[in-house]
KOLKEGU-847022 format. One line per field, with one value per residue: residue in one letter; residue number from 0; z, y, x of N, C-alpha, C in turn. Coordinates in steps of 0.05 Angstrom, whole numbers. Each point is the difference from the previous one (the first is absolute). Layout:
residu: (a,...) .
num: (NUM,...) .
npz: (Z,...) .
npy: (Y,...) .
npx: (X,...) .
capz: (Z,...) .
capy: (Y,...) .
capx: (X,...) .
cpz: (Z,...) .
cpy: (Y,...) .
cpx: (X,...) .
***
This chain:
residu: (m,a,e,e,k,p,t,a,p,t,a,q,e,q,d,i,n,p,w,s,v,d,g,g,r,d,a,n,g,e,i,v,a,i,d,y,e,a,i,c,r,k,w,n,t,s,v,i,d,q,a,l,l,e,r,f,e,k,v,t,g,h,k,p,h,r,w,l,r,r,g,l,f,f,s,h,r,d,f,d,r,i,l,t,l,h,e,r,g,e,p,f,f,l,y,t,g,r,g,p,s,s,g,s,l,h,l,g,h,t,i,p,l,q,f,t,k,w,l,q,d,v,f,d,v,p,l,v,f,m,l,t,d,d,e,k,a,l,f,k,d,n,v,s,f,e,d,a,v,h,f,a,m,e,n,a,k,d,i,i,a,l,g,f,d,i,k,k,t,f,i,y,s,d,l,k,y,v,s,g,p,m,l,t,n,a,w,e,f,s,k,l,v,t,f,n,q,v,r,g,a,f,g,f,n,e,s,t,n,i,g,r,i,f,f,p,a,v,q,c,v,a,a,f,a,t,s,y,p,e,i,w,k,d,e,p,l,k,e,r,t,a,e,i,a,k,i,q,c,l,i,p,m,g,i,d,q,d,p,y,f,r,l,l,r,d,n,a,h,r,m,r,y,p,s,p,k,p,a,l,i,h,s,k,f,l,t,a,l,q,g,a,g,g,k,m,s,s,s,e,p,n,s,a,i,f,m,d,d,t,q,k,q,i,k,t,k,i,n,k,y,a,f,s,g,g,q,v,s,i,e,d,h,r,r,l,g,g,n,p,d,v,d,v,s,y,i,y,l,t,y,f,e,e,d,d,a,k,l,e,e,i,y,k,s,y,k,s,g,e,l,l,t,g,e,l,k,k,i,a,i,e,l,l,q,g,y,v,a,q,f,q,e,k,r,k,e,v,t,d,e,v,l,a,a,y,m,k,p,r,r,l,e,w,k,g,n,p,n,p,v,p,a,p,a,p,e,p,g,i,p,i,r,t,k,n,a) .
num: (0,1,2,3,4,5,6,7,8,9,10,11,12,13,14,15,16,17,18,19,20,21,22,23,24,25,26,27,28,29,30,31,32,33,34,35,36,37,38,39,40,41,42,43,44,45,46,47,48,49,50,51,52,53,54,55,56,57,58,59,60,61,62,63,64,65,66,67,68,69,70,71,72,73,74,75,76,77,78,79,80,81,82,83,84,85,86,87,88,89,90,91,92,93,94,95,96,97,98,99,100,101,102,103,104,105,106,107,108,109,110,111,112,113,114,115,116,117,118,119,120,121,122,123,124,125,126,127,128,129,130,131,132,133,134,135,136,137,138,139,140,141,142,143,144,145,146,147,148,149,150,151,152,153,154,155,156,157,158,159,160,161,162,163,164,165,166,167,168,169,170,171,172,173,174,175,176,177,178,179,180,181,182,183,184,185,186,187,188,189,190,191,192,193,194,195,196,197,198,199,200,201,202,203,204,205,206,207,208,209,210,211,212,213,214,215,216,217,218,219,220,221,222,223,224,225,226,227,228,229,230,231,232,233,234,235,236,237,238,239,240,241,242,243,244,245,246,247,248,249,250,251,252,253,254,255,256,257,258,259,260,261,262,263,264,265,266,267,268,269,270,271,272,273,274,275,276,277,278,279,280,281,282,283,284,285,286,287,288,289,290,291,292,293,294,295,296,297,298,299,300,301,302,303,304,305,306,307,308,309,310,311,312,313,314,315,316,317,318,319,320,321,322,323,324,325,326,327,328,329,330,331,332,333,334,335,336,337,338,339,340,341,342,343,344,345,346,347,348,349,350,351,352,353,354,355,356,357,358,359,360,361,362,363,364,365,366,367,368,369,370,371,372,373,374,375,376,377,378,379,380,381,382,383,384,385,386,387,388,389,390,391,392,393,394,395,396,397,398,399,400,401,402,403,404,405,406,407,408,409,410,411,412,413,414,415,416,417,418,419,420,421,422,423,424,425,426,427,428,429,430,431,432,433,434,435,436) .
npz: (-814,-3,26,-6,4,23,-12,4,23,-11,6,11,-16,19,-3,-1,-5,-14,-11,7,22,-7,25,-20,-9,21,3,23,-14,23,7,-9,21,-4,-18,20,12,-10,8,23,0,-7,16,14,21,16,18,14,6,21,-17,-19,17,7,-25,-5,23,-8,-25,6,19,-17,19,-13,-19,15,-22,4,26,-9,-18,6,2,-20,-20,-15,-13,7,20,-1,-26,6,16,-20,-17,18,3,-26,5,-17,-20,8,-13,12,-11,1,0,-13,-7,-6,21,-6,16,26,10,-2,21,-19,-10,25,-2,-26,2,21,-13,-22,15,12,-23,-8,23,-3,-26,4,-18,-24,-3,-22,-2,-15,-10,-4,-3,-15,17,20,-16,-4,26,4,-14,25,-1,-1,-18,-5,1,-16,-13,0,-7,-18,-4,0,-15,-14,6,-7,-21,-4,5,-14,-7,-26,2,0,18,4,-6,-24,0,-19,-17,-10,1,23,7,-10,-2,-18,19,16,-17,-1,27,2,-18,12,24,-11,-10,25,4,-5,-19,-9,7,-9,-22,1,5,-18,-18,-11,-17,-22,21,10,11,-19,12,3,-25,-4,15,-1,-23,3,9,-19,-18,15,-5,-21,13,-25,9,20,-21,13,8,-19,-15,7,-21,-10,-1,-19,7,-8,22,-7,10,-8,-24,12,7,20,-6,21,-6,20,1,-8,7,-2,9,9,-15,8,24,-5,-13,20,19,-18,2,26,-3,-14,20,-13,21,2,11,26,2,-1,25,7,14,4,0,20,-7,7,16,-19,8,-24,1,1,-16,14,-12,17,-8,-13,-19,24,5,-1,-18,5,15,-5,-9,-14,7,9,25,-5,-24,12,21,-16,-15,21,14,-23,-9,22,-17,14,17,11,22,-5,22,21,5,-26,0,24,-12,-25,8,-7,-26,14,-11,3,25,-15,22,5,-24,4,23,-16,-13,18,13,12,23,-5,24,-4,-23,10,20,-18,-15,22,8,-25,-4,25,-11,12,-23,2,-21,15,19,-17,-10,25,5,-21,8,25,-8,-17,19,17,-16,-5,25,7,-19,8,24,-8,-10,22,6,-18,-4,-18,18,19,-13,-7,25,6,-17,13,-26,15,9,5,26,2,20,-2,-2,25,2,-25,-9,-5,-26,6,5,-26,1,11,-24,9,-26,-3,1,-25,-9,-16,26) .
npy: (2536,-24,1,-10,-22,0,-15,-15,-5,-19,-23,-9,-22,-17,9,-26,8,-13,21,-4,13,-2,7,18,9,11,-1,6,-17,-12,1,-25,-16,-12,-11,-13,-1,24,5,-13,13,23,-5,-8,14,-15,4,10,-23,-3,-15,18,19,-14,-4,26,5,-17,9,26,-2,20,18,3,12,21,3,-25,1,22,-19,7,-25,5,-5,-21,-12,-22,17,-11,2,24,2,-11,16,21,-8,-4,24,8,4,25,22,20,17,22,25,18,19,3,16,26,-2,4,-25,-3,6,10,8,6,5,-1,17,12,0,7,17,7,0,14,13,3,4,16,19,-5,24,7,21,8,14,11,3,-21,-10,7,-7,-23,2,9,19,9,-26,3,-18,18,20,-16,-7,26,7,-20,8,25,-6,-14,20,15,-16,0,26,-11,-12,0,-26,8,-21,11,21,2,23,8,13,6,25,-12,-12,12,-26,-15,-20,21,9,-25,-2,24,-7,-24,12,19,-23,-5,25,6,18,-13,-21,11,6,-23,-11,15,-1,-16,18,11,17,-24,7,-12,16,17,-4,-1,21,-2,-7,20,17,-10,-2,21,-9,-3,-23,-6,22,-17,-3,22,5,-18,3,-16,-14,24,-3,-15,-16,9,-8,-22,-12,19,-3,-23,15,-1,22,14,18,12,14,25,3,24,-18,-7,22,5,-8,13,18,-1,1,17,5,-3,-13,22,4,0,12,-11,22,-7,5,24,-5,15,19,13,23,12,24,8,8,18,18,8,-26,-7,-21,-1,-3,-6,23,-11,2,-8,15,16,-20,2,-21,13,-21,22,1,25,-3,24,-9,-23,13,16,-21,-15,18,5,-25,-14,-10,16,-19,20,11,20,-9,6,19,5,-1,12,16,4,3,-13,2,-20,-7,27,-3,15,15,-5,7,19,4,-3,15,19,-1,-14,14,-22,-8,9,-10,-22,3,5,-20,-14,7,-2,-23,-5,11,-22,-11,22,16,20,-13,-4,25,6,-18,9,25,-7,-14,19,18,-19,-5,26,6,-21,6,26,-12,-16,21,10,-24,10,-12,11,-9,9,22,0,-6,17,16,-16,-8,-17,-24,-1,6,-22,-3,19,-17,2,2,-7,3,-25,3,0,-26,-5,2,-24,-7,22,1,1,25,-4,12,-21,-7) .
npx: (2328,-11,0,24,-15,13,18,-21,12,15,-12,23,0,8,25,4,24,18,-11,-25,-6,-25,-6,-1,-24,-13,-26,12,14,-8,26,-2,-2,23,-16,13,-24,-3,25,-4,-23,10,21,-21,9,15,-19,20,-11,-15,-14,7,-6,-21,-5,4,-13,-19,2,2,-19,-7,-2,-23,14,6,14,5,6,11,3,25,6,-16,15,-8,19,-11,-3,-24,5,9,-21,-13,12,-4,-25,2,12,-19,17,4,-4,11,-17,14,-8,14,-17,26,6,0,-21,-2,-1,-27,-15,-16,24,5,-26,-4,21,-9,-23,12,14,-23,-11,21,-3,-26,0,21,-6,9,12,-14,16,-20,20,-23,27,-4,-18,17,20,-13,-8,25,-12,0,-1,27,9,19,-18,-15,23,7,-25,2,25,-9,-20,18,15,-21,-4,26,-3,-20,24,-3,-4,26,-1,-24,15,-12,14,-16,15,-24,9,7,-23,-20,5,12,-3,6,18,9,-3,12,18,3,0,16,10,-6,8,-25,0,-21,15,22,-13,-13,24,13,-19,18,11,-9,-1,-6,23,14,17,-19,-6,26,2,-27,10,16,-19,-14,20,2,-25,16,1,-8,-10,5,16,7,-25,-4,21,20,-5,1,-26,7,-20,-23,-11,-13,22,16,-11,0,21,-18,-14,8,-20,13,-22,1,-25,12,17,-24,-6,24,-6,-22,14,17,-19,-8,26,5,-23,1,17,23,10,-24,-8,-2,-26,12,6,-22,12,-24,13,-11,-9,24,-20,-5,18,-8,3,-25,1,22,24,19,11,20,-20,-11,22,-21,0,27,7,22,14,4,-25,5,8,12,9,5,10,13,7,4,13,13,6,5,-17,-16,-5,14,-11,-16,-10,16,-17,-2,27,1,-18,10,26,21,8,10,-23,-3,9,16,2,-26,-6,18,-13,-20,17,5,-23,18,-3,-14,6,25,1,-12,18,19,-10,-4,25,8,-12,8,22,8,8,15,-7,8,-14,-20,2,2,-19,-14,5,-3,-22,-9,5,-10,-21,-3,4,-14,-17,2,-1,-19,-12,11,-9,-17,22,17,18,-15,-4,25,3,-19,14,17,-3,-14,9,-26,-1,-15,-18,-18,-20,9,-26,6,-25,5,-3,-25,3,-2,-25,0,6,12,-3,26,-9,6,22,0,-6) .
capz: (-4,24,15,-1,26,3,-4,25,2,-6,12,-18,10,6,-22,11,-20,9,0,16,18,7,14,-10,13,3,-16,8,-8,21,-3,17,6,-20,6,-7,-6,-28,-16,0,-17,-27,-10,7,18,24,25,21,22,25,-5,-12,21,18,-14,-2,26,4,-19,4,28,6,1,-24,3,8,-24,-7,20,-1,-26,-17,-23,2,-24,-10,-21,4,23,13,-13,11,26,-6,-9,23,18,-11,-4,-28,-3,-12,5,1,-19,2,-15,6,-20,15,-1,5,29,18,4,22,17,-16,-15,17,9,-14,3,27,0,-16,17,20,-14,-5,25,9,-18,-5,-29,-15,-10,-21,3,-26,0,-28,-10,-28,2,8,-23,-21,7,9,-22,10,13,-19,9,19,25,13,12,25,21,8,18,26,12,8,26,18,2,16,28,13,14,-15,4,-24,-10,-16,-14,-24,-9,-26,-17,-27,-21,3,3,-18,-24,2,3,6,-24,-16,11,-6,-29,-5,12,-16,-24,8,10,-22,7,12,28,16,0,20,27,8,-13,-22,-24,-24,6,20,-12,-1,24,21,-7,5,28,16,-4,17,28,4,0,25,18,-9,12,-21,-6,18,-2,20,29,7,0,3,-27,-13,-21,-27,-14,15,3,10,29,13,-6,17,26,4,9,16,-4,17,-16,3,-17,-26,-19,-8,-29,-12,6,-12,-27,3,8,-23,-22,10,-8,-29,-6,-9,26,15,29,14,4,25,22,6,25,-6,22,-3,-3,24,-5,0,24,-3,7,-17,-29,-13,13,1,-26,-1,-15,17,24,25,4,8,18,-15,17,7,15,27,22,0,-23,5,19,-13,-20,14,13,-19,-24,4,3,26,4,24,-2,-4,26,21,13,-17,-2,25,1,-23,-7,-26,-18,-7,-26,-21,11,-12,21,9,-22,0,23,-7,-15,14,28,0,22,-7,23,2,-23,6,21,-12,-16,17,14,-19,-8,23,6,22,-13,-18,-25,5,14,-20,-18,15,0,-27,-6,14,-12,-27,3,8,-23,-20,11,-2,-28,-8,10,-17,-27,1,-2,-27,-17,-28,0,9,-23,-21,9,-4,-29,-15,-6,15,13,26,20,17,10,-2,23,12,8,-20,2,-27,-12,5,-23,-12,11,-17,-21,-14,-18,2,-25,-12,-11,-24,4) .
capy: (-27,-16,-8,-29,-13,-18,-28,-15,-22,-26,-22,-11,-25,-2,-9,-13,-13,-1,26,20,-10,20,-12,8,21,-5,17,28,6,-5,-24,-22,-20,-21,-22,-24,-22,4,-9,-29,-10,8,-16,-28,-10,-13,15,-15,-3,-11,-28,0,8,-23,-20,11,-4,-28,-11,12,3,28,17,18,27,19,10,-21,-1,25,3,19,-18,-7,-14,-18,-20,-26,-1,-26,-19,4,-14,-28,-5,1,-22,-24,3,3,26,23,24,27,20,26,19,28,20,18,28,16,5,-23,-13,11,-21,-18,-19,-20,-20,-26,-9,-12,-24,-20,-10,-18,-25,-13,-11,-21,-23,-6,-5,21,24,16,27,14,29,5,25,2,11,28,16,-2,12,27,13,16,-18,-14,-27,2,9,-21,-19,13,-1,-27,-7,13,-13,-26,3,3,-26,-17,9,-11,-24,-25,-19,0,-27,-9,23,10,25,6,22,-10,10,-13,-29,-14,-12,-29,-13,18,14,-20,-2,24,-1,-21,8,21,-13,-13,21,18,29,3,-9,20,24,-4,-1,24,24,10,8,3,19,-12,-9,-30,-10,-4,-23,-24,-2,-20,-27,-1,-2,-25,-24,0,-20,-27,-9,-4,26,3,-25,-2,-2,-27,-20,10,10,12,-16,12,1,-3,-29,-6,-4,26,15,-9,12,21,27,16,28,20,25,17,-10,14,-14,-25,-4,-13,-28,-13,-6,-23,-24,-9,-10,-15,-28,-2,1,-26,-13,12,5,4,27,11,7,28,10,28,19,26,22,17,25,26,16,15,-17,-19,3,1,-14,15,3,14,25,20,-3,4,-23,-23,0,-13,-14,18,24,4,-3,24,0,-19,13,22,-11,-11,22,20,-10,-25,4,-7,-8,13,21,27,11,-20,-5,-17,-26,-14,-7,-16,-19,2,-22,-12,-14,18,16,-10,-9,-27,-19,-7,-18,-27,-12,-1,-9,-29,-10,1,10,29,13,1,19,27,3,5,25,22,0,10,28,1,6,23,-2,6,-23,-21,7,-3,-29,-7,13,-15,-26,3,10,-23,-18,13,2,-27,-4,17,-12,-23,10,9,-24,-12,11,-10,-28,-16,1,-18,-28,-7,1,-20,-24,-21,-19,8,-22,0,-27,-7,-12,-21,-23,-2,-21,-10,1,-25,-19,-3,-22,-24,-3,26,4,26,15,10,27,0,-15) .
capx: (10,-5,24,4,1,23,-5,-2,19,-11,15,21,10,28,17,24,17,28,14,-14,-22,-20,-22,-26,-14,-29,-18,6,27,19,17,-9,20,3,-18,16,-18,-8,23,0,-22,6,23,-5,20,-11,5,14,-19,10,8,26,19,3,16,27,14,3,20,26,7,3,-24,-1,10,-21,-13,-20,-20,-16,-12,15,3,-28,-9,20,-6,14,18,-5,17,27,1,2,28,18,-6,11,29,6,13,-11,16,-12,8,-13,16,-4,8,17,-6,24,4,-1,-26,-17,-11,-17,16,12,-20,3,27,3,-17,15,22,-12,-6,26,10,-19,1,28,1,15,-14,12,-11,3,0,-10,11,-9,-27,0,8,-20,-25,5,13,22,20,16,6,23,-11,-16,19,11,-21,-3,21,-5,-24,8,12,-23,-13,18,-1,-23,8,-2,22,16,4,-23,-12,13,-12,11,-10,-7,18,26,-1,-18,14,-1,-26,-22,-7,-13,-28,-15,-8,-20,-25,-11,-11,-25,-19,-7,-2,-27,1,14,-16,-21,11,14,-10,17,-14,17,21,18,25,2,13,-21,-16,16,9,-14,12,23,-9,-14,17,16,-12,7,26,20,12,23,16,22,-7,-9,22,27,7,-23,-12,5,-25,-24,-7,-27,2,1,-25,-22,2,-21,8,-19,6,-14,-1,-23,-22,1,18,-13,-4,23,2,-23,10,19,-14,-16,17,24,-1,4,29,12,3,-22,3,-26,-8,11,-18,2,-12,-3,-2,-13,19,4,-14,15,-4,-25,-23,-13,-2,26,21,25,12,26,-3,-13,15,-16,-19,15,23,22,19,23,-10,10,-20,-16,-18,-22,-18,-14,-19,-22,-16,-11,-14,-15,-29,-9,-28,-9,-20,12,9,4,-26,-16,13,-5,-29,-8,20,13,-5,26,-1,9,22,24,19,-8,4,29,5,-9,22,26,-2,-1,-17,-28,-15,5,-14,-28,-5,2,-24,-22,4,-4,-28,-16,6,20,25,-3,14,28,12,2,22,26,5,8,26,22,3,12,28,17,2,17,27,12,7,22,25,6,7,28,17,-1,22,-1,8,-23,-19,11,-4,-28,-7,16,-14,14,-18,-10,-1,-24,-6,-28,-13,17,-17,-22,-20,-2,-27,-15,0,-27,-16,2,-20,-4,23,15,-2,25,-2,-16,-25) .
cpz: (26,13,0,28,3,-3,27,0,-5,13,-21,13,6,-24,11,-23,8,2,16,16,7,12,-9,17,2,-16,6,-9,21,-5,20,3,-22,10,-9,-6,-29,-19,-1,-18,-29,-12,7,16,24,24,19,25,24,-4,-12,20,19,-13,-2,26,5,-17,7,29,9,2,-24,7,7,-25,-12,20,-2,-28,-18,-24,0,-22,-11,-25,6,23,15,-13,10,27,-3,-8,24,19,-10,-5,-29,-6,-12,6,1,-21,7,-14,8,-25,13,-3,9,30,16,-3,19,15,-16,-16,18,8,-15,3,27,2,-15,16,21,-13,-6,25,9,-18,-5,-29,-14,-9,-22,0,-25,4,-29,-9,-29,-1,6,-23,-22,6,11,-22,8,13,-22,11,20,27,15,13,26,22,11,20,28,14,10,28,22,6,17,30,15,11,-15,4,-26,-12,-18,-15,-23,-9,-27,-13,-27,-21,1,-3,-23,-26,2,3,7,-24,-20,9,-8,-29,-5,12,-17,-25,6,5,-23,11,13,29,18,0,20,28,10,-13,-21,-24,-23,5,20,-13,3,24,23,-6,5,30,16,-3,19,29,5,3,23,20,-10,12,-21,-8,16,-1,22,27,9,3,4,-27,-13,-23,-27,-16,19,2,11,31,16,-5,18,28,2,10,17,-2,19,-15,9,-20,-28,-21,-11,-30,-14,3,-7,-29,0,6,-24,-21,8,-11,-30,-8,-9,25,18,30,13,1,25,21,7,27,0,26,-7,-2,27,-7,0,25,-1,4,-23,-30,-15,16,2,-28,1,-14,15,28,26,4,14,22,-14,20,6,14,28,20,0,-23,5,19,-14,-20,14,12,-20,-21,6,6,27,0,25,-5,-2,26,20,13,-17,-2,25,0,-21,-7,-28,-17,-9,-27,-23,8,-10,21,10,-22,-2,23,-7,-16,17,29,1,19,-6,23,4,-22,6,22,-11,-16,18,14,-18,-7,23,6,22,-11,-21,-25,3,13,-19,-19,13,0,-28,-7,12,-12,-27,2,6,-24,-21,10,-2,-29,-7,11,-17,-27,-1,-4,-28,-18,-29,-1,9,-23,-21,8,-4,-29,-17,-6,11,9,27,19,17,8,-3,26,11,7,-19,6,-29,-10,4,-25,-11,11,-20,-20,-15,-17,5,-26,-9,-12,-24,3,-3) .
cpy: (-16,-9,-31,-11,-17,-29,-15,-23,-27,-21,-10,-25,1,-12,-11,-13,1,27,22,-12,24,-13,8,22,-7,21,30,8,-4,-26,-21,-20,-22,-24,-26,-24,2,-9,-31,-11,5,-18,-29,-12,-13,16,-18,-1,-14,-29,-2,8,-23,-22,8,-6,-30,-11,11,0,28,14,18,28,19,11,-20,0,24,6,20,-14,-16,-19,-18,-15,-24,1,-26,-22,2,-13,-30,-8,0,-23,-26,2,3,29,21,24,25,18,26,20,29,17,22,29,16,5,-26,-14,15,-23,-20,-20,-23,-22,-27,-11,-13,-26,-23,-11,-19,-27,-16,-14,-24,-25,-10,-9,23,22,12,27,16,30,9,27,4,13,30,18,0,16,29,14,16,-16,-15,-28,0,9,-22,-21,11,-1,-29,-8,12,-13,-28,1,4,-27,-19,8,-11,-28,-26,-17,-3,-28,-9,23,9,25,7,24,-12,8,-13,-30,-14,-8,-30,-11,20,15,-19,-3,24,0,-21,9,22,-10,-12,21,20,29,5,-7,21,26,-2,1,27,26,12,7,5,18,-11,-9,-30,-11,-5,-25,-26,-4,-20,-28,-3,-4,-27,-24,0,-20,-29,-8,-2,27,4,-25,-3,-9,-29,-21,13,11,12,-17,14,3,-2,-30,-2,-3,26,16,-7,13,23,26,12,29,17,27,18,-9,13,-15,-25,-3,-14,-31,-15,-8,-24,-26,-11,-14,-17,-28,-3,2,-27,-17,12,3,2,29,11,6,29,6,30,17,23,22,15,27,24,15,15,-17,-17,7,1,-15,18,0,16,27,22,-2,4,-21,-23,6,-15,-12,16,26,1,-4,24,0,-19,13,21,-10,-12,22,18,-12,-25,5,-11,-9,12,21,28,13,-23,-7,-19,-28,-16,-11,-20,-22,4,-25,-12,-13,17,16,-12,-9,-27,-21,-8,-19,-29,-15,-5,-7,-30,-11,4,13,30,15,2,20,29,5,8,27,24,2,11,29,4,8,22,-4,5,-23,-24,5,-4,-30,-8,11,-16,-27,2,10,-23,-18,12,2,-27,-6,16,-10,-24,9,9,-23,-12,15,-10,-29,-18,-1,-20,-29,-9,-3,-19,-24,-24,-20,11,-24,4,-28,-8,-11,-22,-25,-4,-24,-11,2,-26,-18,-2,-25,-24,0,26,5,28,14,9,27,1,-15,18) .
cpx: (-3,25,2,1,25,-7,-1,20,-14,17,20,11,30,15,26,15,29,14,-14,-22,-18,-24,-28,-13,-30,-16,5,28,21,16,-10,22,0,-17,14,-18,-9,22,0,-22,7,21,-1,23,-14,8,15,-18,13,9,27,22,6,17,29,15,5,23,28,10,5,-27,0,10,-23,-15,-20,-23,-20,-12,14,12,-26,-10,22,-10,18,20,-4,18,29,2,2,28,19,-5,13,30,7,10,-19,18,-17,10,-15,18,-7,8,16,-9,24,6,0,-27,-17,-12,-17,16,10,-20,3,28,5,-16,14,23,-10,-8,25,10,-18,2,28,3,16,-19,15,-14,7,-1,-7,9,-8,-28,1,7,-21,-25,3,17,25,22,15,5,24,-9,-15,17,11,-21,-3,21,-4,-24,7,13,-21,-12,17,-2,-24,5,-2,25,16,4,-22,-14,18,-15,12,-13,-7,20,27,-1,-16,14,-4,-28,-23,-9,-15,-29,-16,-9,-21,-27,-13,-13,-28,-22,-5,-1,-27,1,14,-15,-23,10,10,-9,18,-16,20,24,21,26,3,16,-19,-16,15,6,-16,11,24,-8,-14,19,19,-12,6,27,22,14,26,18,21,-9,-6,22,27,10,-25,-11,4,-26,-24,-7,-29,0,-1,-25,-23,0,-19,12,-22,9,-16,0,-23,-21,0,17,-13,-4,24,-3,-26,8,19,-15,-17,18,24,0,6,30,10,5,-20,7,-27,-8,12,-21,5,-12,1,-2,-18,22,2,-12,18,-6,-27,-25,-11,2,27,21,24,13,26,-2,-15,12,-16,-21,13,20,22,20,25,-10,13,-22,-19,-20,-23,-20,-17,-21,-25,-18,-14,-18,-17,-29,-10,-30,-12,-21,14,9,4,-26,-16,13,-5,-29,-7,19,11,-7,27,1,10,24,26,21,-7,5,29,7,-9,22,25,0,-4,-22,-30,-17,4,-15,-30,-7,1,-25,-24,2,-5,-30,-18,5,20,27,-4,17,30,15,3,23,27,8,11,27,23,5,14,29,19,4,20,29,15,8,24,27,9,10,29,19,2,20,-4,7,-23,-21,9,-5,-29,-7,16,-17,15,-21,-9,-2,-25,-6,-30,-11,17,-16,-23,-18,-4,-29,-14,1,-28,-15,1,-23,-6,24,13,-3,27,-5,-20,-27,-24) .
***
């Protein structure tokens, strides 16, 4: 009997969706890095370029965040419009969210959250923060709805520890808050979207439970200002209004969440009280400890640094699991140099080291072979230990009373741009276009 030949490995395209991230494989079956340019092309997003960063600094008076400068937030939809709104002193709000998990946040979770806090501080605008405990129970067969609410409350304390301003931040659990205008928005939005549309966006099929099919409507309408009757006025609005519906939303997110908001952008104008298309700004994924092709994951403890890890655990994980771009021996490393572009310790420094000049020096030293892998890992360990320790101290201060204050529906307080520039007047003789023109 002829001996069967082993199947040759084949190339596999990357698969990025709201529930899983796979960087794909090359013709040899090796995992390859996520191709963010390909995602931009496929999903038709705009790359954040130097011109946009320069405009950001001109409009806000703030140097762009290091994650913007280094291309870690790399893509957007209509972020330029948000800059125009801020420049003119017109209102907008921030919205982001988190699917709760049973354990602590990990480093990767904190990236879009810290960036959202920075945007909140720079723009001085309100933030609504959705905890999708409903989604967690719907998409995880082993998680009950009661468990999901408990996870959400614990995760909310982690989120608060990152420093969001309580005066302009409303955090809510879907299972506790979604009712009234928000639920009306969700039902109306669901009426506008067909099964074929959600199947195309999320890969649903005949076996998908109907809760999962409805959930995108809930996540989408969180970007409508009318979903939050309490935050805009002293007295909560009893009904949705066209005035509030016009308030723009900016959503910082991981690029994997974009399918939800493409669906929203395609349909927001069809609501009874139409809202502008939400603006989006996308982050890359924080690389797993094992290196290219994946992101940190709560379900794979050795892929991630968790925010409740001890100093010793952080040191052990970096030393044992962090993929190295160094050579096999010290001699070879001194002679050939290392590859910081694939070295996980260096990649983490690009996220957490503020000093651009210091980061560049580390890059050059490692690439030349002057800096050894062990020395690079030591730098990363100390930086991450400090970041996590600072978080843990803040987390101790978040009591049940503090949590309740953030989660109380109420009017939020913000100031926006203190020095707005009025929109230019139309040129004489040019008619002003009306909504129906």
